C-alpha positions as CSV (number, residue, x, y, z in Angstrom):
1,M,-61.1,59.2,150.7
2,G,-64.0,61.5,151.7
3,L,-66.8,62.8,149.7
4,K,-65.4,66.3,149.5
5,E,-62.1,65.0,148.1
6,T,-64.0,63.0,145.5
7,L,-65.8,66.2,144.5
8,H,-62.5,68.0,144.1
9,E,-61.0,65.2,142.0
10,D,-64.1,65.0,139.8
11,L,-64.0,68.8,139.4
12,T,-60.4,68.6,138.2
13,A,-61.4,65.8,135.7
14,A,-64.4,67.8,134.5
15,I,-62.2,70.9,133.9
16,R,-59.6,68.9,132.0
17,S,-62.3,67.4,129.8
18,S,-63.9,70.9,129.3
19,N,-67.2,69.6,130.7
20,K,-68.8,72.9,131.7
21,L,-72.0,71.4,133.1
22,V,-70.2,69.1,135.5
23,S,-67.5,71.5,136.5
24,G,-70.0,74.3,137.1
25,T,-72.3,72.2,139.1
26,I,-69.5,70.7,141.3
27,R,-68.2,74.3,141.8
28,M,-71.6,75.4,143.1
29,V,-71.8,72.3,145.4
30,L,-68.3,72.9,146.8
31,T,-69.2,76.5,147.4
32,A,-72.3,75.4,149.3
33,I,-70.2,73.0,151.4
34,T,-67.7,75.7,152.1
35,N,-70.4,78.1,153.1
36,E,-71.8,75.5,155.5
37,E,-68.3,74.9,156.9
38,V,-67.7,78.6,157.7
39,A,-71.3,79.3,158.9
40,G,-71.7,79.8,162.6
41,K,-69.2,80.8,165.2
42,E,-66.4,78.4,164.3
43,A,-65.2,77.1,161.0
44,R,-65.2,73.3,160.8
45,K,-64.8,70.4,158.4
46,L,-68.1,68.7,157.5
47,S,-68.5,65.0,157.9
48,D,-69.7,63.0,154.8
49,E,-73.2,62.7,156.4
50,E,-73.3,66.5,156.7
51,I,-72.0,66.9,153.1
52,I,-74.8,64.5,151.9
53,T,-77.3,66.8,153.7
54,V,-75.9,69.8,151.7
55,L,-76.0,67.8,148.5
56,S,-79.6,66.8,149.2
57,R,-80.5,70.4,149.7
58,E,-78.8,71.5,146.5
59,A,-80.5,68.7,144.5
60,K,-83.9,69.8,145.9
61,K,-83.2,73.4,144.8
62,R,-82.5,72.1,141.3
63,R,-85.6,69.9,141.3
64,E,-87.9,72.8,142.5
65,A,-86.3,75.3,140.0
66,A,-86.8,72.9,137.1
67,E,-90.5,72.5,138.1
68,E,-90.9,76.3,138.2
69,F,-89.1,76.9,134.9
70,G,-91.3,74.2,133.4
71,K,-94.5,75.9,134.6
72,A,-93.2,79.2,133.2
73,G,-92.6,77.6,129.8
74,R,-88.8,77.9,130.0
75,A,-87.9,74.4,128.9
76,D,-84.3,75.4,128.2
77,K,-83.7,76.5,131.8
78,A,-85.8,73.6,133.2
79,S,-83.6,71.1,131.4
80,E,-80.4,72.9,132.6
81,E,-81.6,72.6,136.2
82,K,-82.5,68.9,135.7
83,A,-79.1,68.2,134.3
84,E,-77.4,69.9,137.3
85,G,-79.6,67.8,139.6
86,E,-78.5,64.7,137.8
87,V,-74.9,65.6,138.4
88,I,-75.5,66.1,142.1
89,A,-77.5,62.9,142.4
90,K,-74.4,60.9,141.4
91,Y,-72.9,61.8,144.8
92,L,-76.0,61.0,146.9
93,P,-76.8,57.6,148.3
94,A,-79.3,55.5,146.3
95,Q,-82.8,56.8,146.8
96,L,-85.3,54.6,148.6
97,T,-88.4,53.4,146.8
98,E,-91.8,54.4,148.1
99,D,-92.4,50.8,149.3
100,E,-89.1,50.9,151.3
101,I,-90.1,54.2,152.8
102,K,-93.5,52.8,153.8
103,K,-91.8,49.8,155.5
104,I,-89.5,52.1,157.5
105,I,-92.6,54.2,158.5
106,V,-94.6,51.2,159.6
107,D,-91.6,50.0,161.7
108,A,-91.2,53.5,163.2
109,V,-94.9,53.7,164.1
110,A,-94.7,50.4,165.8
111,S,-91.5,51.2,167.8
112,T,-92.7,54.7,168.9
113,G,-96.2,53.6,169.7
114,A,-97.6,56.4,167.6
115,A,-101.4,56.4,167.5
116,G,-102.4,59.2,165.3
117,P,-101.5,62.4,163.5
118,A,-100.5,64.1,166.8
119,D,-97.6,61.7,167.0
120,M,-96.1,62.7,163.6
121,G,-93.1,64.4,165.3
122,K,-92.2,61.2,167.1
123,V,-92.3,59.1,163.9
124,M,-90.4,61.7,161.9
125,G,-87.7,61.8,164.6
126,A,-87.4,58.1,164.5
127,I,-87.1,57.7,160.7
128,K,-85.0,60.8,159.9
129,P,-81.6,59.1,160.6
130,L,-82.7,56.1,158.5
131,I,-83.7,58.2,155.4
132,A,-81.2,61.1,155.5
133,G,-80.2,61.9,151.9
134,K,-82.0,58.8,150.7
135,A,-85.6,60.2,150.2
136,D,-87.4,63.4,149.5
137,G,-88.6,64.9,152.8
138,S,-91.9,66.1,151.4
139,L,-92.7,62.6,150.1
140,V,-91.8,61.0,153.5
141,S,-93.9,63.6,155.4
142,S,-96.9,62.9,153.2
143,L,-96.5,59.1,153.6
144,V,-96.2,59.5,157.4
145,K,-99.3,61.7,157.5
146,S,-101.4,59.1,155.5
147,T,-100.1,56.2,157.6
148,L,-100.9,58.0,160.9
149,A,-104.3,59.0,159.5
150,G,-105.1,55.3,158.9
151,G,-104.6,55.1,155.2
152,N,-101.8,52.9,153.9
């Protein structure tokens, strides 16, 4: 069973149990997936990897919105966004720890022969498939920059 089917089943269960947070969040995620499927010239069915990319993007939106609401003193909205992010996180692969990310970066630097900050694109290209959906892109980017700049 694919990820999209799992989301549909969980949506049905959430509706039956009157869980508005989960049902609303899954509806938003399914809408984002459908929008991605019909974007472009031809409608297509997304693979689980592509769905994970959409889920990661939606989780990032919730995380950023929660931070902004927190800064604006809207704790109620911030906690709502965090709760939605937690629902989405259940469908994402386990997140890598910072040490695991650093090891992947060191291996990628060695395999690509990267020598400095100018080679960041090479390193990011090498690690992107390994970390897709498993780590925050901005964290990975900053770790790659510091590794290439010579600071571990």
